N, C-alpha and C positions, 0 to 999 in steps of 0.2 A: 619425461613429463612434458606435455604440450601446454605451453603458456598462452593464454589469451591476452589480447591487448586491452587491459583495463586502464584506460587513460585517465590520468589526473591532470586536468587542464589548467594548471596554474600558469599565469602569464609570465611570471618571473623566472621560470625554469622549464626545460623541456618536459613533455608528458612522460610519466613513468609507469611501467607495468605494475599492477598490484603486487605481483610476486616480489618485485624489487623492493617495495616499501613495507611489505607485510611480513615476509620471512626474515627473521633476525639473522639467520645464517648467511644472508647475502650482504655481508657488511661491506664488501668491496664495491658493491654497486648501489648501496643505499645508505644514507647517513641516518643517525638517530633522529635528526630533525625531520627527515622525510616520514619516518614511521610515526613520530609524534604528531605531525600535521594530519595524517590520515586518521589516527585514533581520536585526536581532539575534534576534528571535523565531524566524524561519525558519532562520537559520544554526545557532542552538543546538539547535533541534529535529532538523535533519538530521545534525548532529554526533552526537547521541545515537542517532538511528535507524541511522546508519552503524556505530556502535559495537555495537549489538545485532546487526545483520546480520553484522558481522565475527566476532562471538563465537559465535553460534548458527546462522548460515546462513539465518535467516528473520527476518521482523518489521520490515523497513524501512518498507513502507507502513503497517503496523499502528501503529508507533510515531509516524511523522510525522503521519498523518491523525488519529490519536487525540488527539495533543497540540494540533495546529493547530486542530482543530475546536472546541476549548474557547475559542478566541479569534477565529477568522475563519469566515466562511461556508463550510460544507463543499463548496459548489460551486466554491470556490477552492482549499481545502485538498486536495481529491481530485486535480485535474489537476497540482498542484505536484509530486507524487511521480513523474511520468512519467519525466523524464530521469534523476534519481538512481536510480530502480528499474531502468531500462534498463541503465545503466552497471554497477550492482552485479551484475546477473545475467549480463551479458557476462563480467565477471571471474570469476564463480563457474563458469560453463560452461567457460570456457577453462582454469581451474585444474583441474577434475575430469577433462576429456578424455572420450574415447569418445562424442562427440556423435552421430555417425552411428548407432551402435548404440542409443543412448537414443531417438533419433527413431524408429527402427524399432520399438522396444518400446512407445512411448507416443504414436504418431501419431494414434490414434483420439481420445484425450483432447485432444490439441493441436488437432485439426480442430474438434471440438465447442466447445472453449474459444474459438477464434478467431471462429467464425461467430456464436455466441450473444453473445459479448462485443461484437462490432462493432455488432450490432443494438441491444443494450441501452444503449450509450452515448447513443443518441438520446433515451432516456427521462430521463437524468440532468438535462439542462438544464430539463426540464419539471416535475420533482418538487420539491415544496416543501422548504424547509430542515428543517422538523420531521420530515417523512417520511424524508428522507435520514439524519437523526440516529438515528431509530429503527432503520433498516436497518443503518446503520454500527455502532451500539452492539450490536445483536444479532449481527452478524458477528464483532465482537471478542470478545464473550462466548462464542460458539460455538467459535471457534478456541482460546481459552485454556482453556476447560473441557474440550474434547475432547482437548487435548494434555496436560492435567494428570491426567485420569482414566485408567482402564485402557484398554488397546488395544481397538479394535473387533474383532468376530469375524473370524477368518481368511477371506479370500476365496478360494474354490476357483478353480483355473486355468481351468476351463471357463466361468466367469462373468466372466472378466477383460474381454473386449471390451465386453459390455453395461455392465459397471460403469464402464469408461472413458468410454463415451458419456454415461451419467447423471451421473457426477462432473464431466466436462468441461462439460456443459451447465449444471449448477448453478454451477460455478466461473465460467463466462462470465456468467451472470445476475447473480451477486453482484459480480463484477469490473467489469462495465459500470456498475453503480450506485455502487460504492464504491471501485474500484481495489484491492480486497482480494479475491483469489480463493484464498487459501491454505487456508481451512477444508476445503472438499471435497477438495482435492488432498492435504492431510495425512491426512485420514481414509482416503482411497483407498490411499495409500502404506503407511500403518500396517496396513491390512487385507491388503495384499499381503505383509507381513512382509519388506520389502526391507532390506538391510543399511545400515549407517550411510553408507558412501560412496555407495551407490546412491541413498539418500534425498537426499543433498546434490546429487548429479548430476541426478536426475530433477526435483527441486524447482527447481533453478536453470534447467534447460531450459524447464520449463513456465511458470515465472514470466517468463522472457525472451520466450517465444513470446507470452504474453498482453500484454506491454507494447507490442508492435507495433500490433495493432488498437486497443488502448486509446489510444495516441497519435494514430493516424489518426482514430479516431472522435471523440475530444475536439476535435481540430483542426477536423474537418468540421462539427461541431455548435456550434462557437464557444466551447467551454470552455477549450481550450488555445490562446488567441489571442495577438496581438502584445504583450499586457500580461503574461500569465501565463507564456508559454513562455520568455522571457528569464530570468525569476526562477527558474523550474524548472531551467534550464540552469546558472544561477549556483549553485544549491544542490548541484551535483555536487561542488564544492570541499570544503565541510564534510563531505559524505558520504565522500569519499576519506579525509579525515583521520580520520573515525570508524572506517573500515575498519582502519586501522593500530592504533588504540587497542583495537578489538575483538579483533584478532589477538593483541595482547599479553595481554589479559585471558584469552583462550582458553588460552594457554600457561601462565599462572600460577594460574588458578582452575579448580576443578572445573566442567567444562562443564555437567553435569547440574544442579548446584546453581544455577549462574548462570541456566540456562534456566528453572528452577522459579521463581526470583525474578522474572524478566522476565514469565513467564506470569501470575503473581499480580498484578503491576502492570497487565498488559493487562486482566485480569478486572475489577479495580476501575475502570480507565479506561473500559471498556465499559459498566459499570453507570452511571457518571456521564454518559456520552454518551446512553445510553438515557433517563436521567432528564431530560436537557435536551430530548429530542425529545418525551417524553410530557407533561412539566410545564415548559414554557418560562418 
């Protein structure tokens, strides 16, 4: 078995490969505390990410990757979100309904997203940790800043198809590298001036569509392997619990205020990730 350097950057001890802390059989090289640390960190992160997703409809990969990248190699943090993201978006699409009509409206975006994302996943395994951190931090900053600032200019209907192609390709490029393709998607939907329900429906569908080639591409190129995939599947459980917490927050707290707080946290998190990439 070829082991990749999935670094856990705890300052109190040397960095450990994921296989050393994840496979229980390697008792001689990893203590129970190492395994527990990884599971507690990932479980708490996906509980929070699920809460954000349940409250505002977006932000699961952003939250999970943004936090985990502070502690582990982004080449492990990024594929960890695959199964929780897939489940959360299945739930969102099912809850909103009108899937066939949404596919008819956004099929161009979906096709470009799928094709570009699939090819881009082959690059992720070859990109250095520092480069990935810079791309990831920039994506988080772009998403949070574009969502906090004023809406983009209105997109005329006659330009919708080429806009879908461009936004889908950009989303695929960003998603294949970082598993985060929301920024181009959000900017496109805001420019379309879609309603609140349509925004949630379209974003859920396009996020779900993207997770399929993402999972296949990461698996094919060795990022979502027999070590990472089971841990990603396990993180579905805290994600589901987070959904329920997020739903309760959405009912009791002003959604716009909560979203603004989350976006500000994302912005600061993105700045810190960018700093790590530029000045390790």
